[in-house]
N, C-alpha and C positions, 0 to 999 in steps of 0.2 A: 504494500500500500504506500501511497505517496500523497502528501498534503497538497491541497489545491494551490497554495501559495508556491510551493516548490515546482509544481507543474507549470504554473504561469511564468515563473522566473526562467525556467529552462526553455520555454517557448519564446523568450525574449521580451516579455512584457516589462516595461520600465518600472523600476522601484524607486522609492524615495526613502532616504535614510533619515532617521530621527536625529535632530541636532539640538533640541531643547525639550525638556520634560517639565510638566507642571502638576504632577499628581503625588509625588513622593518627596519626603524631606531630602535635603541636599546630601545628608550623611547616608541615607539609604540609597540614593542614586549612585553614590560612589561604589556600591557593591556591583553594579552592572554597567557602569559607564565605559568600562574597558571594551565592551562589545561593540561600541559605536565609534566612528571615526572622531567625532568632536561633539560629544554630548554635554550640554550645559543645563542650567536650570532657568526656568522663566522667572522674571522679576518677582512675581507674587510669592514664589516659593521661598525666596530669600528675605522677604519683608513681612509677610503676614504672620500673625501670632500663632495661628493653627499649625504652621509648619515649624515654628521655633520651640513650642512647648513639648514636653515629653509626655508619654502615656503614663498615667498613674499606675504605680506598682512595678514599673519596669525600670531597671537601673540604666539601661542603654536604649537607644532608638530602636535597635533590633536585637533579638536574641535567638540563637539557634538551640533547639531543644531536641535531644536524642530520645526517641520513643522506642523502647525495646519491643520485640515481637510479643504479642499477647497470645497465650496458649499455643505457642510455636507457630503462629500465623503472622506473617508480615503484613505489609500494606495490601489492602484488598479493595476491590471495586464492586460493591454490592449492586449498584445500578450504574449504567454508563456515565462516565465523567464525574462520578462521586467517589473520591478516594478517602480511605480512612486507615 
């Protein structure tokens, strides 16, 4: 199987690379900006309070949590596109 996007790119359909993002905190964007040629943040991400304050209860803007297998079962997909 092949994603529709991949098929379109292989057929020569032009693509547009993201060069600015406006939905994540700047610190979170730094996790994935290596994937883009020149990804920056939109001005509101740098200025608005919602993007500057942290989530209550979290020490950092993002945390990775290791969830061990439950009853010797790893990640499962009980219904399509729903992973647990």
